[in-house]
C-alpha positions in Angstrom: 2.2 -29.1 -0.4 4.5 -27.2 1.0 5.3 -23.5 2.5 7.2 -21.4 -0.2 9.1 -19.1 1.6 10.1 -14.8 0.1 12.0 -14.7 -2.7 13.3 -11.0 -1.9 11.1 -8.5 0.0 8.0 -6.8 -1.9 7.4 -3.3 -2.7 6.9 -0.7 -0.2 8.6 -2.3 2.5 12.1 -2.2 3.6 11.6 1.7 5.5 14.7 3.4 6.3 13.4 4.8 9.4 13.1 4.1 13.3 9.1 6.0 13.1 11.0 7.0 16.5 6.6 6.0 18.2 7.7 7.2 21.8 9.2 10.6 21.0 5.1 11.6 18.8 4.6 12.8 22.1 7.5 14.3 22.9 5.9 18.8 22.1 10.1 19.9 21.8 11.5 17.8 19.9 9.0 17.3 17.3 8.9 21.4 17.5 13.1 22.0 17.1 12.5 19.3 14.6 10.3 21.0 12.5 12.7 24.3 12.0 15.7 21.6 11.6 17.4 22.8 8.9 17.7 18.5 8.8 13.9 17.6 8.9 13.0 16.3 5.6 9.3 16.5 4.2 7.8 14.4 1.6 4.4 16.0 0.1 0.6 15.3 -0.8 -0.9 16.7 -3.0 -4.2 14.4 -3.6 -2.4 11.0 -2.9 -0.7 11.2 -5.7 2.9 12.1 -4.6 6.4 14.3 -5.6 9.0 12.9 -7.6 11.2 14.1 -10.6 12.4 12.0 -13.4 9.1 10.6 -14.1 8.1 10.9 -17.5 12.1 9.6 -18.4 11.5 6.7 -16.8 14.6 6.4 -13.9 11.5 8.6 -11.2 13.5 8.8 -7.3 11.3 10.7 -4.9 11.6 14.5 -3.9 11.3 15.3 0.0 12.1 18.9 0.6 14.3 20.6 3.6 12.5 22.9 5.8 12.3 25.8 4.8 10.6 25.0 1.5 8.4 23.2 2.5 7.2 26.4 4.9 5.2 27.4 2.2 3.5 24.0 1.8 2.8 23.9 6.4 1.1 27.7 5.2 -1.5 26.8 3.3 -2.9 24.5 6.9 -2.7 20.9 5.8 -2.3 18.4 8.0 1.4 17.3 8.8 2.5 14.6 10.9 5.9 13.2 12.1 6.8 9.7 10.0 10.3 9.0 12.2 14.0 9.7 12.0 16.3 8.6 8.5 19.5 8.6 9.5 18.8 10.9 12.0 17.2 13.6 10.1 13.6 14.3 11.6 10.7 13.4 8.2 7.5 14.5 8.1 5.3 14.3 5.8 3.2 17.1 4.4 -0.3 17.3 2.7 -1.1 20.6 0.0 -4.6 19.7 -1.1 -6.0 23.3 -0.6 -4.3 24.0 -3.3 -5.6 23.6 -6.9 -1.6 23.3 -8.1 1.0 23.1 -5.2 4.2 23.9 -6.7 3.9 27.0 -7.7 4.4 27.6 -4.3 7.5 25.5 -4.1 10.7 27.9 -4.9 13.1 25.6 -8.7 12.1 23.0 -11.0 11.4 19.6 -8.0 9.7 17.3 -10.4 6.3 17.2 -10.7 2.9 15.1 -8.8 2.7 12.3 -9.8 0.7 8.4 -8.5 3.2 6.1 -6.7 1.8 2.7 -8.0 2.5 3.6 -11.9 6.6 3.2 -11.4 7.4 2.0 -7.1 8.8 -1.1 -9.1 11.3 1.6 -10.6 12.1 3.4 -7.3 15.0 2.3 -5.0 13.2 0.5 -1.5 12.9 2.5 0.8 11.9 5.6 -1.2 9.2 3.1 -1.7 8.7 2.5 1.2 8.6 6.0 3.1 6.3 7.8 0.4 4.2 4.8 0.8 3.6 5.9 4.1 3.5 9.1 4.0 0.2 8.8 1.6 -1.7 6.1 3.7 -1.0 8.5 6.5 -2.3 11.9 5.3 -5.1 9.9 3.3 -6.3 9.2 7.2 -6.0 12.3 8.4 -7.6 14.5 5.0 -9.9 12.0 5.4 -10.7 11.7 9.7 -10.9 15.4 10.7 -14.6 14.4 13.1 -15.2 11.8 15.6 -16.7 8.7 14.9 -18.0 8.1 17.7 -20.1 11.6 18.5 -19.7 13.6 15.4 -17.1 16.1 17.0 -14.0 18.4 15.4 -10.9 16.5 15.8 -7.6 17.4 16.3 -3.8 15.6 15.8 -2.3 14.5 18.3 1.1 12.4 18.6 2.3 14.6 16.1 0.2 13.8 13.6 0.5 10.4 13.6 -3.7 10.3 15.7 -6.3 12.2 16.0 -8.6 13.0 19.2 -12.7 14.7 19.3 -12.7 18.2 21.2 -16.7 16.8 22.2 -16.2 13.7 23.5 -12.8 13.2 24.4 -12.1 9.6 21.8 -8.9 8.9 20.5 -8.6 7.8 16.3 -5.9 6.2 15.0 -4.5 6.1 11.9 -6.7 2.6 10.2 -4.4 -0.8 8.6 -7.7 -2.7 6.2 -6.2 -6.6 5.9 -6.4 -7.9 2.9 -5.7 -11.8 2.2 -4.2 -12.1 -1.2 -3.6 -16.3 -2.5 -2.3 -18.0 -5.2 -5.0 -21.0 -5.4 -2.7 -24.6 -6.5 -3.7 -28.0 -6.7 -0.1 -28.9 -7.6 0.9 -28.7 -11.4 -2.5 -25.6 -12.2 -2.7 -22.5 -10.3 -5.7 -20.8 -10.6 -5.7 -17.3 -11.3 -8.4 -14.9 -12.5 -9.8 -12.0 -14.2 -11.8 -9.3 -11.9 -14.5 -6.7 -13.3 -12.4 -4.0 -12.0 -9.1 -5.0 -13.8 -7.9 -1.6 -17.2 -5.8 -4.4 -18.4 -8.2 -6.2 -20.2 -6.1 -9.5 -20.4 -4.6 -9.6 -16.8 -5.4 -12.5 -15.1 -3.7 -12.5 -11.0 -4.4 -13.9 -7.7 -7.8 -13.9 -6.2 -7.9 -11.8 -3.0 -10.4 -11.0 -0.2 -11.3 -8.3 3.2 -10.0 -9.9 6.2 -14.4 -9.9 8.0 -14.7 -9.2 11.6 -14.2 -12.1 14.5 -12.6 -14.7 11.7 -9.1 -15.9 10.8 -6.8 -15.5 8.3 -7.2 -19.2 6.5 -10.8 -18.9 6.9 -10.7 -15.8 5.5 -8.8 -17.3 2.3 -10.5 -20.4 1.8 -14.2 -18.3 2.6 -12.7 -15.5 -0.5 -11.9 -18.6 -2.8 -15.5 -20.9 -2.4 -17.0 -17.4 -2.7 -15.3 -15.9 -5.7 -14.9 -19.2 -7.5 -16.2 -22.0 -5.9 -13.0 -23.7 -5.1 -12.7 -25.4 -1.4 -9.3 -25.6 0.0 -7.1 -27.4 2.4 -3.7 -25.9 3.2 -3.0 -22.3 3.1 0.5 -21.0 3.8 1.2 -17.7 5.1 4.1 -16.4 2.1 4.6 -12.7 2.7 3.3 -8.7 3.3 2.8 -5.3 1.9 1.6 -2.3 2.5 -1.0 -1.4 -0.2 -1.7 2.6 1.4 -4.2 2.7 -1.8 -6.1 3.8 0.7 -5.5 2.3 3.6 -4.7 -1.5 3.8 -1.8 -4.3 3.6 -1.6 -7.4 2.3 -1.2 -10.9 3.7 0.7 -13.5 1.5 -0.6 -17.0 0.6 -0.4 -19.7 -1.3 -3.2 -22.6 -0.9 -4.4 -25.4 -1.7 -7.2 -26.4 -3.6 -9.3 -29.7 -2.8 -11.8 -29.3 -5.7 -11.3 -28.9 -9.4 -14.6 -27.0 -11.1 -15.3 -23.1 -11.2 -18.1 -21.5 -10.1 -17.5 -18.0 -10.8 -19.1 -15.0 -9.1 -20.4 -12.4 -11.8 -20.0 -9.3 -9.5 -16.5 -10.0 -8.9 -14.7 -11.9 -11.3 -15.2 -12.0 -15.3 -12.7 -15.4 -16.0 -11.0 -17.2 -13.7 -9.1 -21.2 -15.1 -6.5 -22.7 -14.1 -3.4 -22.3 -15.0 -0.2 -25.0 -16.0 3.5 -23.1 -15.4 4.5 -23.5 -18.3 1.5 -21.2 -19.7 1.9 -19.0 -17.3 5.8 -18.5 -18.4 5.0 -17.5 -21.5 1.5 -15.8 -21.1 1.9 -13.6 -23.4 1.2 -15.8 -26.4 -0.9 -17.3 -24.3 -3.0 -13.4 -24.9 -2.7 -13.1 -20.9 -0.5 -10.7 -19.4 0.0 -11.1 -15.0 0.8 -8.8 -12.4 2.6 -5.8 -12.3 6.5 -6.3 -11.1 6.0 -4.5 -7.8 3.5 -6.3 -6.5 2.5 -9.3 -4.2 0.4 -11.5 -6.7 3.4 -11.3 -9.0 6.3 -12.3 -6.3 3.0 -15.1 -5.0 3.3 -16.4 -8.9 6.8 -16.5 -9.3 8.0 -18.0 -6.5 5.5 -20.5 -7.6 6.4 -21.0 -10.5 10.0 -21.0 -9.3 9.4 -23.6 -6.3 9.1 -26.5 -9.5 
């Protein structure tokens, strides 16, 4: 089995931001940027992003000026510097404390919606920035206390780090690595139906979190063996995808099956089957659906189909 290259970028990648991490400790720069009329703010409300045009199927991100975002910042939620977009400072601001933040904003600016539902329709740069803001604010809201001593934490590095006020421990945003893999035996691909899928007909690639002390290749082989009882030989990297839902990065692989018999872990899967390329291409006729177009799972499947 040869490595199959990624045919195009994954959703939430291709950020237009210069993260300018070297400026995060420059208090004067951050204060000036916060007050700048050129500044842009990405609001996050209870893990939802502000967008317009969602119901019409033409979503676009709504970024606020410093003046428009002032009411949200006054609500006291966390904020953070994300970087520079064509030289303009960009910040995220969480307004989850408000029962309804829209009345705090002037004019009809859209509505807060789940980014996952529309990411495939957004311009790539906008999807990446919204995902960045969502992931960072999720961490900030849930990391108010120190995991070492339990003391209160306060922000550092323009919101990109936290420091314990009691023991001084430094804390940084967490991203959990997860492997996601399409297992094939040459003419067929192995797809499973997870117990967690809301779509009752969807079959997708297998996936799981990397454990401490484990290489990515070892994680692929372990997860496949645990979930479907298939032994895996070659493991070939494909691409990665930020997945801040809430805090992961998906590391995509194609994997070579060394065995055929499927033994399902019922706690993880309702079903798993081998599918030919013809069956996957005509999946609707065969009574099953595939992952969403914006997912790395779909990209792994499509690139394997095209590599025939």
